[in-house]
TIVO-2410 file (N, C-alpha, C; in nm, 3 decimals):
# residues 77
REC num residu      c1      c2      c3 atome chaine
REC   1      M   2.058  -1.722  -3.222     N      A
REC   1      M   2.058  -1.886  -3.325    CA      A
REC   1      M   2.090  -1.858  -3.428     C      A
REC   2      K   2.169  -1.998  -3.448     N      A
REC   2      K   2.332  -2.047  -3.511    CA      A
REC   2      K   2.224  -2.109  -3.619     C      A
REC   3      F   2.194  -2.113  -3.709     N      A
REC   3      F   2.152  -2.238  -3.856    CA      A
REC   3      F   2.313  -2.312  -3.909     C      A
REC   4      V   2.315  -2.475  -3.863     N      A
REC   4      V   2.389  -2.544  -3.931    CA      A
REC   4      V   2.372  -2.624  -4.037     C      A
REC   5      G   2.459  -2.687  -4.088     N      A
REC   5      G   2.412  -2.822  -4.184    CA      A
REC   5      G   2.437  -2.952  -4.111     C      A
REC   6      V   2.370  -3.044  -4.133     N      A
REC   6      V   2.373  -3.141  -4.039    CA      A
REC   6      V   2.486  -3.249  -4.069     C      A
REC   7      R   2.588  -3.221  -4.148     N      A
REC   7      R   2.750  -3.227  -4.167    CA      A
REC   7      R   2.835  -3.202  -4.067     C      A
REC   8      E   2.804  -2.991  -4.037     N      A
REC   8      E   2.876  -2.951  -3.984    CA      A
REC   8      E   2.811  -2.956  -3.787     C      A
REC   9      F   2.773  -3.041  -3.840     N      A
REC   9      F   2.666  -3.066  -3.683    CA      A
REC   9      F   2.682  -3.159  -3.650     C      A
REC  10      K   2.678  -3.285  -3.722     N      A
REC  10      K   2.757  -3.378  -3.701    CA      A
REC  10      K   2.956  -3.403  -3.642     C      A
REC  11      Q   2.986  -3.324  -3.730     N      A
REC  11      Q   3.134  -3.292  -3.732    CA      A
REC  11      Q   3.172  -3.200  -3.583     C      A
REC  12      D   3.100  -3.141  -3.522     N      A
REC  12      D   3.080  -2.993  -3.403    CA      A
REC  12      D   3.028  -3.066  -3.320     C      A
REC  13      V   2.926  -3.141  -3.284     N      A
REC  13      V   2.806  -3.180  -3.189    CA      A
REC  13      V   2.855  -3.151  -3.027     C      A
REC  14      I   3.053  -3.173  -2.987     N      A
REC  14      I   3.032  -3.159  -2.861    CA      A
REC  14      I   3.064  -2.972  -2.844     C      A
REC  15      K   3.062  -2.915  -2.964     N      A
REC  15      K   3.119  -2.793  -2.967    CA      A
REC  15      K   3.016  -2.651  -2.890     C      A
REC  16      Y   2.941  -2.682  -3.013     N      A
REC  16      Y   2.748  -2.663  -3.037    CA      A
REC  16      Y   2.646  -2.697  -2.886     C      A
REC  17      L   2.717  -2.750  -2.837     N      A
REC  17      L   2.646  -2.812  -2.716    CA      A
REC  17      L   2.694  -2.749  -2.609     C      A
REC  18      N   2.886  -2.713  -2.631     N      A
REC  18      N   2.913  -2.668  -2.503    CA      A
REC  18      N   2.916  -2.520  -2.515     C      A
REC  19      E   2.884  -2.424  -2.632     N      A
REC  19      E   2.858  -2.293  -2.668    CA      A
REC  19      E   2.719  -2.271  -2.597     C      A
REC  20      G   2.675  -2.373  -2.535     N      A
REC  20      G   2.571  -2.351  -2.468    CA      A
REC  20      G   2.386  -2.243  -2.584     C      A
REC  21      N   2.384  -2.224  -2.710     N      A
REC  21      N   2.361  -2.117  -2.736    CA      A
REC  21      N   2.204  -2.197  -2.827     C      A
REC  22      E   2.119  -2.124  -2.834     N      A
REC  22      E   1.964  -2.194  -2.959    CA      A
REC  22      E   2.100  -2.229  -3.053     C      A
REC  23      I   2.044  -2.344  -3.120     N      A
REC  23      I   2.081  -2.385  -3.278    CA      A
REC  23      I   2.020  -2.450  -3.372     C      A
REC  24      V   1.950  -2.392  -3.477     N      A
REC  24      V   1.879  -2.496  -3.548    CA      A
REC  24      V   1.940  -2.577  -3.676     C      A
REC  25      V   1.941  -2.737  -3.721     N      A
REC  25      V   2.007  -2.790  -3.802    CA      A
REC  25      V   1.897  -2.803  -3.937     C      A
REC  26      M   2.041  -2.778  -4.003     N      A
REC  26      M   1.950  -2.747  -4.112    CA      A
REC  26      M   1.947  -2.904  -4.232     C      A
REC  27      K   1.830  -2.942  -4.306     N      A
REC  27      K   1.895  -3.026  -4.418    CA      A
REC  27      K   1.868  -3.040  -4.545     C      A
REC  28      R   1.933  -3.005  -4.607     N      A
REC  28      R   1.943  -2.923  -4.788    CA      A
REC  28      R   1.813  -2.835  -4.749     C      A
REC  29      K   1.868  -2.713  -4.653     N      A
REC  29      K   1.784  -2.558  -4.638    CA      A
REC  29      K   1.745  -2.527  -4.598     C      A
REC  30      K   1.654  -2.696  -4.562     N      A
REC  30      K   1.548  -2.659  -4.443    CA      A
REC  30      K   1.540  -2.701  -4.290     C      A
REC  31      P   1.518  -2.613  -4.203     N      A
REC  31      P   1.545  -2.661  -4.033    CA      A
REC  31      P   1.437  -2.919  -4.060     C      A
REC  32      I   1.563  -2.901  -3.963     N      A
REC  32      I   1.475  -3.045  -3.917    CA      A
REC  32      I   1.522  -3.061  -3.723     C      A
REC  33      A   1.623  -2.970  -3.671     N      A
REC  33      A   1.572  -3.031  -3.585    CA      A
REC  33      A   1.596  -2.858  -3.488     C      A
REC  34      R   1.591  -2.845  -3.383     N      A
REC  34      R   1.628  -2.718  -3.264    CA      A
REC  34      R   1.648  -2.784  -3.183     C      A
REC  35      L   1.766  -2.738  -3.133     N      A
REC  35      L   1.809  -2.741  -2.953    CA      A
REC  35      L   1.838  -2.644  -2.937     C      A
REC  36      T   1.806  -2.592  -2.853     N      A
REC  36      T   1.769  -2.528  -2.717    CA      A
REC  36      T   1.816  -2.556  -2.590     C      A
REC  37      P   1.897  -2.507  -2.475     N      A
REC  37      P   1.994  -2.519  -2.340    CA      A
REC  37      P   1.896  -2.526  -2.267     C      A
REC  38      V   1.889  -2.605  -2.190     N      A
REC  38      V   1.789  -2.625  -2.065    CA      A
REC  38      V   1.812  -2.524  -1.965     C      A
REC  39      E   1.724  -2.451  -1.939     N      A
REC  39      E   1.764  -2.337  -1.817    CA      A
REC  39      E   1.752  -2.381  -1.599     C      A
REC  40      K   1.898  -2.306  -1.594     N      A
REC  40      K   1.911  -2.381  -1.557    CA      A
REC  40      K   1.763  -2.426  -1.386     C      A
REC  41      D   1.657  -2.342  -1.406     N      A
REC  41      D   1.539  -2.323  -1.313    CA      A
REC  41      D   1.438  -2.428  -1.395     C      A
REC  42      S   1.484  -2.466  -1.526     N      A
REC  42      S   1.353  -2.555  -1.577    CA      A
REC  42      S   1.290  -2.677  -1.505     C      A
REC  43      P   1.186  -2.745  -1.488     N      A
REC  43      P   1.128  -2.873  -1.435    CA      A
REC  43      P   1.240  -2.944  -1.448     C      A
REC  44      E   1.257  -2.961  -1.565     N      A
REC  44      E   1.407  -3.076  -1.535    CA      A
REC  44      E   1.499  -3.042  -1.460     C      A
REC  45      I   1.499  -2.998  -1.449     N      A
REC  45      I   1.721  -2.953  -1.375    CA      A
REC  45      I   1.631  -2.973  -1.268     C      A
REC  46      I   1.524  -2.955  -1.211     N      A
REC  46      I   1.452  -2.880  -1.015    CA      A
REC  46      I   1.413  -3.090  -1.013     C      A
REC  47      L   1.405  -3.091  -1.174     N      A
REC  47      L   1.353  -3.261  -1.102    CA      A
REC  47      L   1.534  -3.342  -1.095     C      A
REC  48      L   1.505  -3.343  -1.112     N      A
REC  48      L   1.673  -3.479  -1.148    CA      A
REC  48      L   1.834  -3.427  -1.023     C      A
REC  49      E   1.704  -3.263  -0.937     N      A
REC  49      E   1.756  -3.297  -0.771    CA      A
REC  49      E   1.744  -3.293  -0.739     C      A
REC  50      I   1.619  -3.266  -0.740     N      A
REC  50      I   1.490  -3.420  -0.596    CA      A
REC  50      I   1.496  -3.531  -0.658     C      A
REC  51      G   1.575  -3.556  -0.798     N      A
REC  51      G   1.561  -3.722  -0.748    CA      A
REC  51      G   1.764  -3.786  -0.717     C      A
REC  52      R   1.831  -3.677  -0.710     N      A
REC  52      R   2.021  -3.661  -0.657    CA      A
REC  52      R   2.000  -3.676  -0.476     C      A
REC  53      V   1.899  -3.624  -0.471     N      A
REC  53      V   1.900  -3.511  -0.316    CA      A
REC  53      V   1.852  -3.732  -0.230     C      A
REC  54      L   1.675  -3.756  -0.339     N      A
REC  54      L   1.681  -3.877  -0.299    CA      A
REC  54      L   1.726  -3.945  -0.249     C      A
REC  55      S   1.834  -3.987  -0.354     N      A
REC  55      S   1.905  -4.120  -0.388    CA      A
REC  55      S   2.021  -4.086  -0.285     C      A
REC  56      E   2.079  -3.950  -0.290     N      A
REC  56      E   2.147  -3.930  -0.131    CA      A
REC  56      E   2.084  -3.997   0.035     C      A
REC  57      A   1.955  -3.943   0.038     N      A
REC  57      A   1.871  -3.968   0.130    CA      A
REC  57      A   1.837  -4.143   0.181     C      A
REC  58      G   1.901  -4.238   0.093     N      A
REC  58      G   1.805  -4.298   0.081    CA      A
REC  58      G   1.721  -4.342   0.056     C      A
REC  59      I   1.591  -4.220   0.016     N      A
REC  59      I   1.501  -4.330  -0.051    CA      A
REC  59      I   1.467  -4.348  -0.202     C      A
REC  60      S   1.428  -4.477  -0.180     N      A
REC  60      S   1.383  -4.581  -0.280    CA      A
REC  60      S   1.303  -4.422  -0.407     C      A
REC  61      P   1.338  -4.482  -0.535     N      A
REC  61      P   1.243  -4.417  -0.601    CA      A
REC  61      P   1.000  -4.489  -0.603     C      A
REC  62      Q   1.018  -4.589  -0.531     N      A
REC  62      Q   0.871  -4.602  -0.526    CA      A
REC  62      Q   0.840  -4.552  -0.357     C      A
REC  63      D   0.968  -4.531  -0.264     N      A
REC  63      D   0.882  -4.469  -0.195    CA      A
REC  63      D   0.899  -4.343  -0.132     C      A
REC  64      A   0.956  -4.290  -0.303     N      A
REC  64      A   0.930  -4.168  -0.284    CA      A
REC  64      A   0.763  -4.100  -0.365     C      A
REC  65      R   0.742  -4.183  -0.482     N      A
REC  65      R   0.663  -4.219  -0.553    CA      A
REC  65      R   0.548  -4.217  -0.456     C      A
REC  66      K   0.542  -4.289  -0.362     N      A
REC  66      K   0.447  -4.297  -0.245    CA      A
REC  66      K   0.445  -4.175  -0.184     C      A
REC  67      A   0.551  -4.117  -0.184     N      A
REC  67      A   0.436  -4.055  -0.071    CA      A
REC  67      A   0.452  -3.878  -0.067     C      A
REC  68      L   0.457  -3.913  -0.220     N      A
REC  68      L   0.369  -3.834  -0.350    CA      A
REC  68      L   0.293  -3.806  -0.330     C      A
REC  69      D   0.236  -3.944  -0.313     N      A
REC  69      D   0.082  -4.003  -0.417    CA      A
REC  69      D  -0.013  -4.001  -0.306     C      A
REC  70      R   0.016  -3.960  -0.171     N      A
REC  70      R  -0.022  -3.930  -0.033    CA      A
REC  70      R  -0.074  -3.752  -0.012     C      A
REC  71      A   0.095  -3.726  -0.015     N      A
REC  71      A   0.068  -3.565  -0.046    CA      A
REC  71      A  -0.018  -3.506  -0.140     C      A
REC  72      R  -0.053  -3.570  -0.237     N      A
REC  72      R  -0.137  -3.558  -0.374    CA      A
REC  72      R  -0.315  -3.577  -0.264     C      A
REC  73      Q  -0.282  -3.711  -0.196     N      A
REC  73      Q  -0.453  -3.714  -0.210    CA      A
REC  73      Q  -0.484  -3.574  -0.061     C      A
REC  74      K  -0.426  -3.586  -0.008     N      A
REC  74      K  -0.443  -3.490   0.124    CA      A
REC  74      K  -0.435  -3.345   0.045     C      A
REC  75      I  -0.348  -3.317  -0.090     N      A
REC  75      I  -0.377  -3.210  -0.096    CA      A
REC  75      I  -0.531  -3.218  -0.164     C      A
REC  76      Y  -0.499  -3.257  -0.245     N      A
REC  76      Y  -0.640  -3.296  -0.388    CA      A
REC  76      Y  -0.760  -3.389  -0.333     C      A
REC  77      G  -0.736  -3.457  -0.190     N      A
REC  77      G  -0.878  -3.593  -0.185    CA      A
REC  77      G  -0.854  -3.692  -0.296     C      A
***
């Protein structure tokens, strides 16, 4: 974990994002934000990939939502 000041973070934000490490942004010696990398198998990445595949297949978000609702109804009643 790396600690950086606000000014330094603003100047080198691309560098810090590309490094892919956890960063704590400090303001007046107090932590104000923590930036953590997203894991490759995180729910966010999985959902983005599902959305991409559905879009490439020509399935609209509304149709996908309806299919998901039907599946939930079938599983959970």
